[in-house]
C-alpha atoms as an extended CHARMM CRD file, in Angstrom:
* protein
*
       239  EXT
         1         1  UNK       CA             -9.7860000000       -2.7750000000      -27.3470000000  PROA      1               0.0000000000
         2         2  UNK       CA            -12.5300000000       -2.2160000000      -24.7620000000  PROA      2               0.0000000000
         3         3  UNK       CA            -14.7230000000       -4.9800000000      -23.3080000000  PROA      3               0.0000000000
         4         4  UNK       CA            -17.5060000000       -2.8700000000      -21.7820000000  PROA      4               0.0000000000
         5         5  UNK       CA            -20.0130000000       -5.1200000000      -23.5380000000  PROA      5               0.0000000000
         6         6  UNK       CA            -19.1120000000       -8.0350000000      -21.2520000000  PROA      6               0.0000000000
         7         7  UNK       CA            -21.7960000000       -9.0370000000      -18.7350000000  PROA      7               0.0000000000
         8         8  UNK       CA            -21.1230000000      -11.9250000000      -16.4030000000  PROA      8               0.0000000000
         9         9  UNK       CA            -18.7620000000      -13.4670000000      -13.8790000000  PROA      9               0.0000000000
        10        10  UNK       CA            -15.0530000000      -14.1950000000      -14.0850000000  PROA      10              0.0000000000
        11        11  UNK       CA            -13.6460000000      -16.8080000000      -11.6980000000  PROA      11              0.0000000000
        12        12  UNK       CA            -10.2060000000      -15.8550000000      -10.4140000000  PROA      12              0.0000000000
        13        13  UNK       CA             -7.6920000000      -17.5260000000       -8.1150000000  PROA      13              0.0000000000
        14        14  UNK       CA             -6.3480000000      -14.7600000000       -5.8770000000  PROA      14              0.0000000000
        15        15  UNK       CA             -2.7050000000      -14.8080000000       -4.8410000000  PROA      15              0.0000000000
        16        16  UNK       CA             -1.4460000000      -13.9290000000       -1.3430000000  PROA      16              0.0000000000
        17        17  UNK       CA             -0.3450000000      -10.3840000000       -0.5590000000  PROA      17              0.0000000000
        18        18  UNK       CA             -3.0060000000       -8.6070000000       -2.6160000000  PROA      18              0.0000000000
        19        19  UNK       CA             -6.4070000000       -7.2550000000       -1.6770000000  PROA      19              0.0000000000
        20        20  UNK       CA             -9.6630000000       -8.0460000000       -3.4430000000  PROA      20              0.0000000000
        21        21  UNK       CA             -9.6710000000       -4.4490000000       -4.7020000000  PROA      21              0.0000000000
        22        22  UNK       CA             -6.2500000000       -5.0620000000       -6.2410000000  PROA      22              0.0000000000
        23        23  UNK       CA             -7.7590000000       -7.9300000000       -8.2370000000  PROA      23              0.0000000000
        24        24  UNK       CA            -10.6060000000       -5.7120000000       -9.4560000000  PROA      24              0.0000000000
        25        25  UNK       CA             -8.0740000000       -3.0950000000      -10.5890000000  PROA      25              0.0000000000
        26        26  UNK       CA             -6.0910000000       -5.7250000000      -12.5160000000  PROA      26              0.0000000000
        27        27  UNK       CA             -9.2310000000       -6.9790000000      -14.2950000000  PROA      27              0.0000000000
        28        28  UNK       CA            -10.2460000000       -3.4140000000      -15.1090000000  PROA      28              0.0000000000
        29        29  UNK       CA             -6.8640000000       -2.7790000000      -16.7280000000  PROA      29              0.0000000000
        30        30  UNK       CA             -6.6360000000       -6.1140000000      -18.5390000000  PROA      30              0.0000000000
        31        31  UNK       CA            -10.0860000000       -5.8330000000      -20.1060000000  PROA      31              0.0000000000
        32        32  UNK       CA            -10.2290000000       -2.0300000000      -20.3170000000  PROA      32              0.0000000000
        33        33  UNK       CA            -13.6540000000       -2.1690000000      -18.6930000000  PROA      33              0.0000000000
        34        34  UNK       CA            -15.1990000000        0.2480000000      -16.1920000000  PROA      34              0.0000000000
        35        35  UNK       CA            -17.9590000000       -1.7010000000      -14.4600000000  PROA      35              0.0000000000
        36        36  UNK       CA            -16.2100000000       -4.3090000000      -12.2860000000  PROA      36              0.0000000000
        37        37  UNK       CA            -16.8750000000       -5.5890000000       -8.7700000000  PROA      37              0.0000000000
        38        38  UNK       CA            -16.1190000000       -8.5960000000       -6.5700000000  PROA      38              0.0000000000
        39        39  UNK       CA            -18.1840000000      -10.9260000000       -4.3980000000  PROA      39              0.0000000000
        40        40  UNK       CA            -16.8990000000      -11.6540000000       -0.9250000000  PROA      40              0.0000000000
        41        41  UNK       CA            -13.6960000000       -9.9850000000        0.2360000000  PROA      41              0.0000000000
        42        42  UNK       CA            -10.5840000000      -12.0990000000        0.7220000000  PROA      42              0.0000000000
        43        43  UNK       CA             -7.9580000000      -10.7630000000        3.1420000000  PROA      43              0.0000000000
        44        44  UNK       CA             -4.4370000000      -10.1890000000        1.7460000000  PROA      44              0.0000000000
        45        45  UNK       CA             -3.3060000000      -13.3450000000        3.5850000000  PROA      45              0.0000000000
        46        46  UNK       CA             -5.8970000000      -15.4970000000        1.8230000000  PROA      46              0.0000000000
        47        47  UNK       CA             -5.7840000000      -17.1210000000       -1.6010000000  PROA      47              0.0000000000
        48        48  UNK       CA             -8.3610000000      -18.8330000000       -3.7400000000  PROA      48              0.0000000000
        49        49  UNK       CA            -11.6660000000      -18.2300000000       -5.4180000000  PROA      49              0.0000000000
        50        50  UNK       CA            -12.7950000000      -14.6650000000       -5.9970000000  PROA      50              0.0000000000
        51        51  UNK       CA            -15.8820000000      -14.0250000000       -8.1090000000  PROA      51              0.0000000000
        52        52  UNK       CA            -15.4310000000      -10.8840000000      -10.1980000000  PROA      52              0.0000000000
        53        53  UNK       CA            -18.6020000000       -9.4420000000      -11.7260000000  PROA      53              0.0000000000
        54        54  UNK       CA            -18.5780000000       -7.4830000000      -14.9770000000  PROA      54              0.0000000000
        55        55  UNK       CA            -21.1060000000       -5.1320000000      -16.5520000000  PROA      55              0.0000000000
        56        56  UNK       CA            -24.6810000000       -6.1390000000      -15.7380000000  PROA      56              0.0000000000
        57        57  UNK       CA            -23.2100000000       -8.9090000000      -13.6150000000  PROA      57              0.0000000000
        58        58  UNK       CA            -22.7510000000       -6.2980000000      -10.8800000000  PROA      58              0.0000000000
        59        59  UNK       CA            -26.5470000000       -6.3220000000      -10.4410000000  PROA      59              0.0000000000
        60        60  UNK       CA            -26.4320000000       -9.8740000000       -9.0310000000  PROA      60              0.0000000000
        61        61  UNK       CA            -23.4550000000       -9.1520000000       -6.7890000000  PROA      61              0.0000000000
        62        62  UNK       CA            -25.5030000000       -9.4230000000       -3.5800000000  PROA      62              0.0000000000
        63        63  UNK       CA            -27.0470000000      -12.7340000000       -4.6940000000  PROA      63              0.0000000000
        64        64  UNK       CA            -23.6190000000      -14.2320000000       -5.3530000000  PROA      64              0.0000000000
        65        65  UNK       CA            -22.2180000000      -12.9200000000       -2.0700000000  PROA      65              0.0000000000
        66        66  UNK       CA            -25.0400000000      -14.6470000000       -0.1960000000  PROA      66              0.0000000000
        67        67  UNK       CA            -23.8690000000      -18.1060000000       -1.3420000000  PROA      67              0.0000000000
        68        68  UNK       CA            -22.2420000000      -20.5540000000        1.0780000000  PROA      68              0.0000000000
        69        69  UNK       CA            -18.4350000000      -20.6920000000        1.0190000000  PROA      69              0.0000000000
        70        70  UNK       CA            -15.8900000000      -23.4810000000        1.4500000000  PROA      70              0.0000000000
        71        71  UNK       CA            -12.4070000000      -22.8600000000        2.8330000000  PROA      71              0.0000000000
        72        72  UNK       CA             -9.2670000000      -24.8230000000        3.5720000000  PROA      72              0.0000000000
        73        73  UNK       CA             -7.0620000000      -23.3720000000        6.2650000000  PROA      73              0.0000000000
        74        74  UNK       CA             -4.3810000000      -23.8510000000        8.8800000000  PROA      74              0.0000000000
        75        75  UNK       CA             -4.5610000000      -22.4630000000       12.4090000000  PROA      75              0.0000000000
        76        76  UNK       CA             -1.6250000000      -22.1520000000       14.7570000000  PROA      76              0.0000000000
        77        77  UNK       CA             -2.2950000000      -22.8180000000       18.4180000000  PROA      77              0.0000000000
        78        78  UNK       CA             -0.5540000000      -21.0560000000       21.2840000000  PROA      78              0.0000000000
        79        79  UNK       CA             -0.3770000000      -17.5810000000       19.7150000000  PROA      79              0.0000000000
        80        80  UNK       CA             -3.1460000000      -14.9710000000       19.4920000000  PROA      80              0.0000000000
        81        81  UNK       CA             -2.8380000000      -11.8100000000       17.3720000000  PROA      81              0.0000000000
        82        82  UNK       CA             -4.7610000000       -8.5440000000       17.2130000000  PROA      82              0.0000000000
        83        83  UNK       CA             -6.0600000000       -9.3670000000       13.7190000000  PROA      83              0.0000000000
        84        84  UNK       CA             -6.6820000000      -13.0570000000       14.5140000000  PROA      84              0.0000000000
        85        85  UNK       CA             -4.3730000000      -14.0360000000       11.6380000000  PROA      85              0.0000000000
        86        86  UNK       CA             -0.6380000000      -14.1730000000       10.9660000000  PROA      86              0.0000000000
        87        87  UNK       CA             -0.5920000000      -10.6210000000        9.5550000000  PROA      87              0.0000000000
        88        88  UNK       CA             -1.3320000000       -9.1610000000       12.9880000000  PROA      88              0.0000000000
        89        89  UNK       CA              0.7520000000       -8.2650000000       16.0350000000  PROA      89              0.0000000000
        90        90  UNK       CA              1.1640000000      -10.9440000000       18.6850000000  PROA      90              0.0000000000
        91        91  UNK       CA             -1.0480000000      -10.2920000000       21.7020000000  PROA      91              0.0000000000
        92        92  UNK       CA             -0.3980000000      -13.3810000000       23.8090000000  PROA      92              0.0000000000
        93        93  UNK       CA              1.4650000000      -16.6750000000       23.7360000000  PROA      93              0.0000000000
        94        94  UNK       CA              0.6150000000      -19.7950000000       25.7130000000  PROA      94              0.0000000000
        95        95  UNK       CA              1.9280000000      -23.3290000000       25.9420000000  PROA      95              0.0000000000
        96        96  UNK       CA              0.0570000000      -25.7890000000       23.7360000000  PROA      96              0.0000000000
        97        97  UNK       CA             -1.0920000000      -28.8550000000       25.6760000000  PROA      97              0.0000000000
        98        98  UNK       CA             -0.7020000000      -32.3630000000       24.2990000000  PROA      98              0.0000000000
        99        99  UNK       CA             -4.1730000000      -32.3940000000       22.8080000000  PROA      99              0.0000000000
       100       100  UNK       CA             -5.8320000000      -35.6120000000       21.7630000000  PROA      100             0.0000000000
       101       101  UNK       CA             -7.6660000000      -35.9790000000       18.4240000000  PROA      101             0.0000000000
       102       102  UNK       CA            -10.9000000000      -36.2690000000       20.4250000000  PROA      102             0.0000000000
       103       103  UNK       CA            -10.3060000000      -32.9380000000       22.1980000000  PROA      103             0.0000000000
       104       104  UNK       CA             -9.5820000000      -31.1890000000       18.9210000000  PROA      104             0.0000000000
       105       105  UNK       CA            -12.6230000000      -32.6600000000       17.1980000000  PROA      105             0.0000000000
       106       106  UNK       CA            -14.8010000000      -31.6910000000       20.1710000000  PROA      106             0.0000000000
       107       107  UNK       CA            -13.7030000000      -28.0570000000       19.8270000000  PROA      107             0.0000000000
       108       108  UNK       CA            -14.5090000000      -28.0370000000       16.1150000000  PROA      108             0.0000000000
       109       109  UNK       CA            -17.8310000000      -29.7480000000       16.7480000000  PROA      109             0.0000000000
       110       110  UNK       CA            -18.7700000000      -27.0360000000       19.2520000000  PROA      110             0.0000000000
       111       111  UNK       CA            -18.7160000000      -24.5060000000       16.4090000000  PROA      111             0.0000000000
       112       112  UNK       CA            -20.9410000000      -26.5050000000       14.0740000000  PROA      112             0.0000000000
       113       113  UNK       CA            -24.4580000000      -25.6100000000       12.9850000000  PROA      113             0.0000000000
       114       114  UNK       CA            -26.0000000000      -22.3170000000       14.1430000000  PROA      114             0.0000000000
       115       115  UNK       CA            -24.1480000000      -19.9870000000       16.5070000000  PROA      115             0.0000000000
       116       116  UNK       CA            -23.2220000000      -16.3510000000       17.0270000000  PROA      116             0.0000000000
       117       117  UNK       CA            -19.8160000000      -15.0210000000       16.0380000000  PROA      117             0.0000000000
       118       118  UNK       CA            -18.3420000000      -11.6790000000       17.1160000000  PROA      118             0.0000000000
       119       119  UNK       CA            -16.5270000000      -10.0590000000       14.1630000000  PROA      119             0.0000000000
       120       120  UNK       CA            -12.8790000000       -9.0870000000       14.7040000000  PROA      120             0.0000000000
       121       121  UNK       CA            -11.8100000000       -5.4790000000       15.2450000000  PROA      121             0.0000000000
       122       122  UNK       CA             -9.6070000000       -5.7000000000       12.1680000000  PROA      122             0.0000000000
       123       123  UNK       CA            -12.4600000000       -5.8850000000        9.6660000000  PROA      123             0.0000000000
       124       124  UNK       CA            -14.2880000000       -3.7290000000        7.1270000000  PROA      124             0.0000000000
       125       125  UNK       CA            -17.4660000000       -3.6210000000        9.2180000000  PROA      125             0.0000000000
       126       126  UNK       CA            -18.3840000000       -0.0170000000        9.9870000000  PROA      126             0.0000000000
       127       127  UNK       CA            -19.1220000000        1.5920000000       13.3440000000  PROA      127             0.0000000000
       128       128  UNK       CA            -20.7970000000        5.0010000000       12.9730000000  PROA      128             0.0000000000
       129       129  UNK       CA            -19.5850000000        5.0690000000        9.3710000000  PROA      129             0.0000000000
       130       130  UNK       CA            -15.9550000000        4.2740000000       10.1960000000  PROA      130             0.0000000000
       131       131  UNK       CA            -14.4280000000        0.8690000000        9.2530000000  PROA      131             0.0000000000
       132       132  UNK       CA            -13.3890000000       -1.0670000000       12.3470000000  PROA      132             0.0000000000
       133       133  UNK       CA             -9.8730000000       -1.6440000000       11.0090000000  PROA      133             0.0000000000
       134       134  UNK       CA             -9.2900000000        2.1260000000       11.0360000000  PROA      134             0.0000000000
       135       135  UNK       CA            -10.3490000000        2.2990000000       14.6820000000  PROA      135             0.0000000000
       136       136  UNK       CA             -8.1180000000       -0.6890000000       15.4360000000  PROA      136             0.0000000000
       137       137  UNK       CA             -5.1330000000        1.1590000000       13.9480000000  PROA      137             0.0000000000
       138       138  UNK       CA             -5.8230000000        3.9330000000       16.4660000000  PROA      138             0.0000000000
       139       139  UNK       CA             -5.6770000000        1.3890000000       19.2710000000  PROA      139             0.0000000000
       140       140  UNK       CA             -9.4230000000        1.5440000000       19.8550000000  PROA      140             0.0000000000
       141       141  UNK       CA            -11.6150000000       -1.4390000000       20.6610000000  PROA      141             0.0000000000
       142       142  UNK       CA            -15.3690000000       -1.0060000000       20.2950000000  PROA      142             0.0000000000
       143       143  UNK       CA            -18.2800000000       -3.2950000000       20.9810000000  PROA      143             0.0000000000
       144       144  UNK       CA            -19.2510000000       -5.4030000000       17.9640000000  PROA      144             0.0000000000
       145       145  UNK       CA            -22.6600000000       -6.9280000000       17.4970000000  PROA      145             0.0000000000
       146       146  UNK       CA            -22.4730000000      -10.7470000000       17.2540000000  PROA      146             0.0000000000
       147       147  UNK       CA            -23.5600000000      -12.1900000000       13.9200000000  PROA      147             0.0000000000
       148       148  UNK       CA            -25.7010000000      -15.2630000000       13.4300000000  PROA      148             0.0000000000
       149       149  UNK       CA            -23.6970000000      -17.6890000000       11.2780000000  PROA      149             0.0000000000
       150       150  UNK       CA            -23.8360000000      -21.3350000000       10.2800000000  PROA      150             0.0000000000
       151       151  UNK       CA            -21.2420000000      -24.0540000000        9.7000000000  PROA      151             0.0000000000
       152       152  UNK       CA            -22.6610000000      -26.7010000000        7.3740000000  PROA      152             0.0000000000
       153       153  UNK       CA            -19.6460000000      -29.0220000000        7.4170000000  PROA      153             0.0000000000
       154       154  UNK       CA            -16.1840000000      -29.1900000000        8.9170000000  PROA      154             0.0000000000
       155       155  UNK       CA            -13.2390000000      -31.5610000000        8.7970000000  PROA      155             0.0000000000
       156       156  UNK       CA             -9.9230000000      -31.6990000000       10.6080000000  PROA      156             0.0000000000
       157       157  UNK       CA             -7.5980000000      -32.6900000000        7.7790000000  PROA      157             0.0000000000
       158       158  UNK       CA             -4.2580000000      -32.6990000000        9.5780000000  PROA      158             0.0000000000
       159       159  UNK       CA             -2.7210000000      -32.2160000000       13.0080000000  PROA      159             0.0000000000
       160       160  UNK       CA              0.9240000000      -31.2040000000       13.4850000000  PROA      160             0.0000000000
       161       161  UNK       CA              0.7640000000      -29.4050000000       16.8060000000  PROA      161             0.0000000000
       162       162  UNK       CA              0.8630000000      -26.5020000000       17.1870000000  PROA      162             0.0000000000
       163       163  UNK       CA             -0.7700000000      -26.4230000000       13.7220000000  PROA      163             0.0000000000
       164       164  UNK       CA             -4.1410000000      -27.8430000000       12.6990000000  PROA      164             0.0000000000
       165       165  UNK       CA             -5.3370000000      -28.1020000000        9.0920000000  PROA      165             0.0000000000
       166       166  UNK       CA             -9.0810000000      -27.9340000000        8.5040000000  PROA      166             0.0000000000
       167       167  UNK       CA            -11.8630000000      -27.5440000000        5.9730000000  PROA      167             0.0000000000
       168       168  UNK       CA            -15.0610000000      -25.6250000000        6.6860000000  PROA      168             0.0000000000
       169       169  UNK       CA            -18.2540000000      -24.9270000000        4.7340000000  PROA      169             0.0000000000
       170       170  UNK       CA            -19.9680000000      -21.8540000000        6.1160000000  PROA      170             0.0000000000
       171       171  UNK       CA            -22.6080000000      -19.1860000000        5.5720000000  PROA      171             0.0000000000
       172       172  UNK       CA            -22.3070000000      -15.6100000000        4.3730000000  PROA      172             0.0000000000
       173       173  UNK       CA            -20.6180000000      -13.2160000000        6.8070000000  PROA      173             0.0000000000
       174       174  UNK       CA            -18.5130000000      -15.9280000000        8.4380000000  PROA      174             0.0000000000
       175       175  UNK       CA            -15.0190000000      -14.9630000000        9.6150000000  PROA      175             0.0000000000
       176       176  UNK       CA            -12.6180000000      -17.9030000000        9.4110000000  PROA      176             0.0000000000
       177       177  UNK       CA            -10.0970000000      -15.8400000000       11.4000000000  PROA      177             0.0000000000
       178       178  UNK       CA            -12.5760000000      -15.6530000000       14.2630000000  PROA      178             0.0000000000
       179       179  UNK       CA            -13.3630000000      -19.3550000000       13.8680000000  PROA      179             0.0000000000
       180       180  UNK       CA             -9.6700000000      -20.1360000000       14.4900000000  PROA      180             0.0000000000
       181       181  UNK       CA             -9.5430000000      -17.6960000000       17.4030000000  PROA      181             0.0000000000
       182       182  UNK       CA            -12.6730000000      -19.1300000000       19.0500000000  PROA      182             0.0000000000
       183       183  UNK       CA            -11.4490000000      -22.7150000000       18.7080000000  PROA      183             0.0000000000
       184       184  UNK       CA             -8.1550000000      -21.6610000000       20.2710000000  PROA      184             0.0000000000
       185       185  UNK       CA            -10.0060000000      -20.1000000000       23.1950000000  PROA      185             0.0000000000
       186       186  UNK       CA            -12.0410000000      -23.2620000000       23.6900000000  PROA      186             0.0000000000
       187       187  UNK       CA             -8.8110000000      -25.3000000000       23.7350000000  PROA      187             0.0000000000
       188       188  UNK       CA             -7.4710000000      -22.8310000000       26.3400000000  PROA      188             0.0000000000
       189       189  UNK       CA             -4.2440000000      -22.0660000000       24.5010000000  PROA      189             0.0000000000
       190       190  UNK       CA             -5.3150000000      -19.4450000000       21.9640000000  PROA      190             0.0000000000
       191       191  UNK       CA             -4.8660000000      -19.5970000000       18.1940000000  PROA      191             0.0000000000
       192       192  UNK       CA             -4.6750000000      -17.5420000000       15.0440000000  PROA      192             0.0000000000
       193       193  UNK       CA             -5.2960000000      -18.2680000000       11.3720000000  PROA      193             0.0000000000
       194       194  UNK       CA             -2.0090000000      -19.0380000000        9.6350000000  PROA      194             0.0000000000
       195       195  UNK       CA             -3.2250000000      -19.6270000000        6.0770000000  PROA      195             0.0000000000
       196       196  UNK       CA             -6.5280000000      -19.6610000000        4.2180000000  PROA      196             0.0000000000
       197       197  UNK       CA             -7.7560000000      -20.6810000000        0.7790000000  PROA      197             0.0000000000
       198       198  UNK       CA            -11.3020000000      -20.3020000000       -0.5230000000  PROA      198             0.0000000000
       199       199  UNK       CA            -12.1040000000      -23.3500000000       -2.6230000000  PROA      199             0.0000000000
       200       200  UNK       CA            -15.7930000000      -22.8260000000       -3.3910000000  PROA      200             0.0000000000
       201       201  UNK       CA            -18.4950000000      -20.1810000000       -3.4480000000  PROA      201             0.0000000000
       202       202  UNK       CA            -21.9250000000      -21.6500000000       -4.0590000000  PROA      202             0.0000000000
       203       203  UNK       CA            -21.4790000000      -23.9810000000       -7.0370000000  PROA      203             0.0000000000
       204       204  UNK       CA            -18.4070000000      -22.1760000000       -8.3250000000  PROA      204             0.0000000000
       205       205  UNK       CA            -15.0320000000      -23.8380000000       -7.7380000000  PROA      205             0.0000000000
       206       206  UNK       CA            -11.4650000000      -22.5610000000       -7.6620000000  PROA      206             0.0000000000
       207       207  UNK       CA            -10.5460000000      -25.4550000000       -9.9560000000  PROA      207             0.0000000000
       208       208  UNK       CA            -12.2800000000      -23.5240000000      -12.7740000000  PROA      208             0.0000000000
       209       209  UNK       CA            -10.6070000000      -20.2000000000      -11.9600000000  PROA      209             0.0000000000
       210       210  UNK       CA             -7.7970000000      -18.3110000000      -13.7050000000  PROA      210             0.0000000000
       211       211  UNK       CA             -4.6950000000      -17.5760000000      -11.6620000000  PROA      211             0.0000000000
       212       212  UNK       CA             -3.8530000000      -13.8810000000      -11.3790000000  PROA      212             0.0000000000
       213       213  UNK       CA             -0.3790000000      -14.5620000000      -12.7770000000  PROA      213             0.0000000000
       214       214  UNK       CA             -2.0530000000      -15.9770000000      -15.9180000000  PROA      214             0.0000000000
       215       215  UNK       CA             -4.4180000000      -13.0360000000      -16.1370000000  PROA      215             0.0000000000
       216       216  UNK       CA             -1.4690000000      -10.7180000000      -16.6460000000  PROA      216             0.0000000000
       217       217  UNK       CA             -0.0570000000      -12.7480000000      -19.5530000000  PROA      217             0.0000000000
       218       218  UNK       CA             -2.9300000000      -14.0850000000      -21.6570000000  PROA      218             0.0000000000
       219       219  UNK       CA             -4.5770000000      -11.9050000000      -24.3530000000  PROA      219             0.0000000000
       220       220  UNK       CA             -7.7000000000       -9.9520000000      -23.3290000000  PROA      220             0.0000000000
       221       221  UNK       CA             -9.7220000000      -11.8280000000      -25.9500000000  PROA      221             0.0000000000
       222       222  UNK       CA             -8.9110000000      -15.1290000000      -24.2260000000  PROA      222             0.0000000000
       223       223  UNK       CA             -9.8370000000      -13.6970000000      -20.8260000000  PROA      223             0.0000000000
       224       224  UNK       CA            -13.1790000000      -12.5560000000      -22.2700000000  PROA      224             0.0000000000
       225       225  UNK       CA            -13.8800000000      -16.1330000000      -23.4320000000  PROA      225             0.0000000000
       226       226  UNK       CA            -13.5940000000      -17.3140000000      -19.8070000000  PROA      226             0.0000000000
       227       227  UNK       CA            -16.3370000000      -14.9670000000      -18.6080000000  PROA      227             0.0000000000
       228       228  UNK       CA            -19.4910000000      -16.8670000000      -17.6200000000  PROA      228             0.0000000000
       229       229  UNK       CA            -22.5090000000      -15.1470000000      -19.1580000000  PROA      229             0.0000000000
       230       230  UNK       CA            -25.5380000000      -14.3600000000      -16.9980000000  PROA      230             0.0000000000
       231       231  UNK       CA            -27.7580000000      -17.2590000000      -18.2190000000  PROA      231             0.0000000000
       232       232  UNK       CA            -24.9140000000      -19.7000000000      -17.3980000000  PROA      232             0.0000000000
       233       233  UNK       CA            -24.4610000000      -18.1230000000      -13.9600000000  PROA      233             0.0000000000
       234       234  UNK       CA            -28.1940000000      -18.4000000000      -13.3360000000  PROA      234             0.0000000000
       235       235  UNK       CA            -28.1700000000      -22.1130000000      -14.2290000000  PROA      235             0.0000000000
       236       236  UNK       CA            -25.1710000000      -22.7780000000      -11.9960000000  PROA      236             0.0000000000
       237       237  UNK       CA            -26.9230000000      -21.0390000000       -9.1260000000  PROA      237             0.0000000000
       238       238  UNK       CA            -29.9660000000      -23.2200000000       -9.6610000000  PROA      238             0.0000000000
       239       239  UNK       CA            -32.1130000000      -20.1240000000      -10.1490000000  PROA      239             0.0000000000
C-alpha cells in the first residue's frame, strides 16, 4: 500500500548512531511514499525530536526549520575535539579546575541573548559549494563566517565535574556543539559535547513523537494516523 496522499508532519524520536537522512529513508520505506523531508538536522550523536514532512508538508519545511529549538545536553570539560563532540578526535586535554557553581553559571550567562557563533568545521555548511565536513576530512581549516544567534533560556541542571548537564532554548542555526566548546574556552579548560537530545521544536514536543524502533514494528496504517495534517500544524504554529 502506498501513502503518497499523506500531507503533513510526523514527529519522530531519533535514536543515536543514525543520521537525519537515515530517518527519512526509514519513513520512505515504511510508508512507501516518495516525497519526504526533515526539518533541522540532528547529528548521529544526538537523539530526540525530528520533524519529518510528507507530501505537501515539504512546502512548509523552511517555516518549521525556522522555529526555536530546545535541547538537553551534557558537556565534558577538559577535552576538546575536532568536531566539538564526542564523535571527534581529541585535539587537546587540560586539567579541570575546581569550579564553583557561580563560575559555571557566569560562563553560561555570557552566552545568553544575542551573540555571534562561529560554526564548526565539521558541519554541513558549504564553502564554495563544498560541505565543510568534507574539507575537514582532508585536514583543511577554512574561515567561517560567524552567525548571529540567540539563546532565549538556559539552565544548568547538574554538575558532576568534569561533566555539566544543561538545558538550552535557542534560535535557528544554533550549534550546541559550539556552545559547549565556547563555554569550555571561557572556563579555560576546554570542553566538548558528550550527549544531546532535542526536546522541542517550536510548539512540537518529543513527548508526542514515535520512537524509530516503534516505527519499524507498527503497521503503516497506524503510522499514517499519527501524521499531523497541515491545518493542525498551522494551528500549532499559531499561524
